[in-house]
N, C-alpha and C positions, 0 to 999 in steps of 0.2 A: 752388654744388655745397661743402658742407659735410662735411669729414675728418675723423671726432672720434676723440679718443682719451683713454684712461681717465685720471681725476684719482691722483694717487699722496696720497694720505690723509693730513696733517698737515707735506706739504715746502714746498710753497708757496700759502699761502692767497691767495684773490685779494684783489687793492689793493680796495679800495672808491670810491676817488677816479677808476683808470680807469675803472670799469663805469660812473661816471655816477651813483651813488647816495649817500646823504648815510649816513653812518654815525659816529654818539659815537662819542668817543677813550673808552679805559678811563679809571677815574675816579683821579687820581695817588693817591687814599688812601681806607682805608673809611669810611664817614659814620658819624658820632658814634653810639652808640648809647644813651647820655643824652645831658643836657645839663646846668648848674648851675640851683640851685633860681629864681636872680634873673632868670634868660631863659625869654622867654616861649615856646612853645612854637613849633616852626615851622608854617608855613601850607604849607610845598610844599619840596622839598629846593632848597639850595641849587644855584645854575649852577655848573657846572664850568668852568673856564678852558680856550677853545680852544685845541689846541695841533693839529700836523702828527701825522697818523696814524703810526705806526713801518711800516714796509715788513716783507713776511718776513727775517729775519736783521738786522733794525736794533737797536738801543739804542734803546728810549723817552724815553732821556734825551735825542736829538741831536736834538729837538722844537725848542728854544727858540731853539739857531742859526737855521732854517728859519725861524721867526717873527720873529725880530731883524729876520734880510732882508727878510722880506714887507712888514713893520712899515715898513722904509727906500725902500722903492719908490714912486715917487710914484703915487700911484694913476691920474692919467690914465693913464701910461705900462703899469701893471696892463692896464686896460683895451684898451688900444690892443693887445695883445700879446696879450690872451685871442681879443679879438675876431679878428683876423690870422689865429689858430688856427682858426678856425668852433668858437667855443666854445657852448654850450647853459646857460642858466640852469641851475644845480642846487644846493639847499640844503647848504650845508656850513659848519662855521665859519670864521670870518674873524678871522686873528690882530689883534689889540687890538677885534675888532667885537663887536655886541651879539649875544646868543646866538639861532642862528635866523634871525641876517642873510644874506640870499640871493647869495652868492658866483657866478663864472661858471666851471667845470671844459671843460677842453677833449671834444669827440667824438672818437670813434676813427677817423674822418675826418681832421680836423685832426691826428693824430697819425701818421697813413700819410703826409703831404707833406715830401718832401724841406725846403721851405721852413718846415717848422714846427720850433720847439724844442720837444721834449717830453723826460718822462724818464722811465726804467726804475721809479723806487725814490723813495716817501718824496711827491715835488712833483711836481702837474700841470704847472706849466709851468718851462722851464729857459732864463731869461733869459740864464745863460752859454752855453748851446750857440745861442741866437737872435744874440747877440752876436759866437762864434765867426763865425757866416757872413758876418756885416757883414765881418771880416777875411780871409777868403777871397777874397771877390769882389772887395775893395780891393785887394789885393795884386794879382789879375789883371790888372783894369782899368790897374793903377799901371804893371803890368810892360809892357802891351801896348800904351800911351800912349811907352814909353821914358822913363820919368822916373828922373831919374839915384837910383840908392840903393837901386833895387829889381830889381836883377838875376836875384834867385831867386825873384821874385814869380810863376812858374809854379806852383810849390809851393805855392799856393793852389787847387790843382784836389785835390791831396792829401789837407789838410785836407776838401774837400766830402766826398771818399771817406770816411774816417772818419765825418764827420757822418751820413753819407747810412746805412754798416753802422748804426751806435748805434740812431741812428731807426727804422728799419727791421724791424732783428731785435726792437727791444724791442716794437715794435707785435705781432710774431709772438708773441713771449712773451706779452705780456698776452691777448693773445686768448685764447692756451692756455691762459692758469692762471683767465680770468675765465669764458672758457663752456665750456672743455671741447674744443672744437673750432677748428681753422684754416681758417678759408672762401680756397680757393685762387681760387675767381673775385671774390670779396669781395678780395680783394688784388688782383689785379690789376686790378678795378675802380675803388678807388683812384688805383692809378698812372696809370690813363686820364684820368681828372680830373684830378690834378694836371699833369700832362707833357705831355699830346699838346695840347692848347686852345694854348698861350702858344707852343709851341715850331713849332705848325703858322703861326699867325701870324708869325713872325719867318722860318720857313721861306719861305714861299709873298711876303713881302714882299721879302726878298734876292733871289728868284730873279728877279720884277718890275724891280727896283731895277740888277739887273746888266743885264740885256738893255736898259733906257733909257738906265743913265749908262757902262757899260763895252762896247757894244758888241755884238755876237753871237757872238763869237766865244769872247769870255770865259761870256757868258751860255749858251751852251750845257754847258760846262763847270761851270756851277754847278746847271746841271738834271740832271747827271750826279749832282755831290754832291746834289742835292735828292733825288733818289731814295732813294738808298742812305742817305740821312736819316732820310727819313719809315720807314724800317722800322728805324730804329736800329742801321744798319750802318755809319754816315759810320768809325769808325775803321780796319774793316776795308777801305774803300774807298781811304781814305789811305794805308793798308801795301800796299797793291798796287800804287797808282799809284808808289809813292817818294818820299813826300811829307817832307819835313823839317820838323817843330811850329818847330825852329829857326831857319830861314831854307836858304833856298836860290835857286837862278839866277831860279826863277820867281815870280810872285806868289802869295801865298800866296792860298787860296781864302775869301773872306766866309762858307763855311762848314765852314772847318778845325775850331772850338772845338766842334760837334758830337760830335767822336772821345770825349769825355768823357760824351756821355748814352748812348751805345754802348756804351762799358763799364759804367756804372753798370748798365743795361738787360737785358744779357747775364747779368750777375751775378744779377738777381734773375729770369731765366728757370730759371736753376738752385738759387737759394738756398732760393727757399720749399716744392720738393719733396721738396728733401734734409732740410730741416729739419723738415717733418713725418714725413719716413721715421724719422729717428733719434729722434723724441718718440716715438713708436708701437716702435718696440725698445725706448726705455730706459723707456717706460711700465711693463713689467713685471720691468725687472732693475735698472735702477741711478738714481740722481737725475736728473731730467731736463736740469735745467740742467749739471750736469755731464759730463752727453755732448753736449750740444752745445758746450760751452766745450773738450771733446776735439776733436771735426771741426772746430771754428774754429782751434784751435791747430794742428792739423794743416794746414790749409789755408795760412796765415799764415807755416807753414814752408815748404814745399811752392812755395807761390808763388814768398814773395821770395829763396828760393833759385833757383828760374828765372828772373826778375828776373837778379839778379847775371849770371847765366851768360850771357843772352842780351841782355844788355845792352853786355856784352864783343863779344858774335858777330854782332849784328844789331841797333843800334841805333833804326832806323824800327820794326820789329816788335815790339822791348821796350817803345816808347813808347806804341805805341796795343795792344798785345795785350792780352786780359781775362786772362790767364794772368798775365801777367807784375804785372798792379795788384788782382789779385783779394785778396790780402794783405790791401792795405790798407781795402776794405771789410769784409773777414774781420775788422779789428784792431777798428772799430768794434764790429762784431757782437759780439767778446768782450767788451766793455766791457758792453754790455748785459743779457748771461746769466751776468756778475757781480758784477753790482750788489750783490744782497745780499753778498757778500766785500768789497768796496771800500767799502760805508756803514759798516764797523766799524773803518775806518783811524782813528787820531786826527787831530783837526782840525789841528796841529803839522806834521804827514806829509801834510794837505791840501794846507796853505797850501804848503809845497814843491814838490808836484806841478805846483800852478798856476803859481808863478813859475819853475819848469822849465819845463814845457811852454810858456809864455809866451818866453819863453829860447831855448830852439830853433827855436820859429818864428821870430824873430826872427835869430836866426843862420843859418837856410836862407833867409830873403830878403836878407841882404848878401853871405854869402858865396859861397853858389851862384851860378851863372850856365849861360848858352846853352853854355857849354865843357868847359860838368861831364860825366860822362858820366851820364846819366839815363835811364831811375827806377834800378835797380840798386842796391846799398846806399848810394846819396846820400840815397836817398828816406827813409830811417829816419829821417833828422832830424825833416823836418814833421809824418811820421806821427806817432813818439812825440811830438813836441809837444802835435799836437792829443787824441791819446790821454791825456797827462797832465792836460790840460784840462781833457776831460769826464769823467775821471774824480774830479780833484779835485772838481768841481761837485758829484759823485754822494756824494764822503766827506762833505762840508757846504757849507751855505749860506753866503753874504755872505762869499764869500775877497776879497783883495783882487783878485785877476786877475777874476772876479765882477763885483767892484762898478764896474770901470770896462768891462765886457763888457755890462753893464745899463744904461750909459746910453743916453737916448734917443734921440741919433741914432746908436747901436749897432744900438737896438731896431727902429728905422726901416728904416734899411739891409738888417737880417739878414732881414727880413720879405718883403722884395724883390730877396732876393741873385737868386735865381732868372734872376727876368726881365730883371736887369740883368745876369747871364750871357750872356743868349741875345741882349740886345739890344749891345751894347758891340762886338764883335768884326766883326759885319757894317757899322756904322755906321763902325767905323774903318780899315778897307780898304776900302770903298767909295770914300771919301773920299780916301784916299790913292790909288786908283789913277786915280781923275778927273783929281786933280791931275798925276797924272803926275812926282810925286816925292817925295818923304819929308818930309812934315810936322815944323814943328817941333812941339815939348813943349805950348808953349803951345795949337795947334789941335790936338793930339791931346787935350788936357785938356779943349778947349772939345767937341769931339766928344764925349766921355766925360760931360761935362755934360748933353750932348741925350740920350745913353742913359738918363741916369738919369731925364731924363724921361720919355721912353717908355716905360723899366719902371715908374713909376710909374702911369702911363695903363694899360698894360697888367696891371698888375697888380688895377687897381681894374675895369678894365671884363671883362677875359679871364679873368683867373688865379682870381681869388677867387671869383666868381657863381659857377663853372661849378663848381666847386670844391666850394661848398657850397649846390649846386643841390638844393631837398630832392626834387625827383622822381628825380632821379640816383642823391643817395645811398640811396633805397630799393630802387632797383632796379639790381642789380649788372647784368643782362643786357643792360640798357639802357647802363650805362654803358661794356662794353666792345660792344656795337653801335657807338656813338658812335667812338669811338678806331678802330676797325676803319674807319669809314668815313670820317675824318680821315686813317687811312692813305691810304686808295684815294685822296681827293679831291688829296691829296700828289703821290704817285706818278700819278694822268691830268694833273693840270695840269704836272708835268716831262716826261713822256712827249710832250704835247701841244705845249708850247714847243718842243720838240726836232724835233720833226717839221716844225713851223712857221719853222724858221729855217733 
């Protein structure tokens, strides 16, 4: 079901790259009206240099930075990154290549996935965002492996939230401006294809492994958590039972890390509908992006204020509640709707933003700890750091921070960050509980390496094939039906295990 809202003529012309069509850039100068007498008459117009298309509100002169950076990235890295994003061949100008050369541009399906690095303006692929995902998951894994010097590695989840809000809101904005409509059914179909298959595999593995190696008492507790996790309510479950993310007398659940998926999906139950409502109201009165920015700004202020209050009175609920975390996703969305304004920032300002963002994330990693009241005001550091890095890449390409994030290992890990996040925690917890004592850092890193292997296999065999399935991509109702079936299957298996043990 597609909901349509009226276009605003002249405000935000559609992005031809995002729409998957080829549009030649405007000529940099008018063609000559005459030639010197000594020159032979031209038989065809001279080819125009390939340049990045200027997005709404972006000065055309900014294209040189994007072209220079694209030319500096190895071709195999770009091809692998675009392939991971589910790209299709589209005839677009390639920097440094012959006119008419066929490049690849990501489909709307790829742009919808949290595991893909997309952009709201100018560039069809954002290697800095993909690399930032690698940073986020590496921080979380190293923190859970008890590596010294990473006492605040849990902030990687906050970085994930900002990235997710940026990508998903950017997708909604582009779809509305390109098609004049936003398909709510299509949105949830993409979410179902992207999130549910891989998470279901990990949940069922964790359930059976817990019964097999940790006994039926622990297995029953995991089965209860699996039922809540299947419907993206793990955060509510762990808050109700009084679980402390930073440690307690009881062993943590192998599914404790699924709380973040619960927060994210609960936000996306509300946000697409609110996005549509604001767009419909704003269509006749004000600039649509400005209205969306005001709405997201209000969410940031209200949610952050509540997070500060709740953290001081009920730390457990503050950590797991979607009300105290919504501002982090909204901050990413605010970056997406503000992209045309951010793209006008001078390059020097963009460099400073990128370096400042990296410094804030590094500060959060080494200075915060499980003793910090969190999230509260302390979450501002990693959220601001991630926001500054993303904003820097929106303003200009090829910045120092982006060149580090665009390295081949960062791109590889970023593409598989979702699967790695799913796998690392159950393997670490089950191994620790089976051993009966805390594992050494070396042992934990060994299990983290196993998680990387499991993530690579899961990405190749489950995550990417289902997300890129032509049949599912063409039929939103089939994707939603598949998602409902996966949820029902996981809940049924969890209840079966509870009744048989």
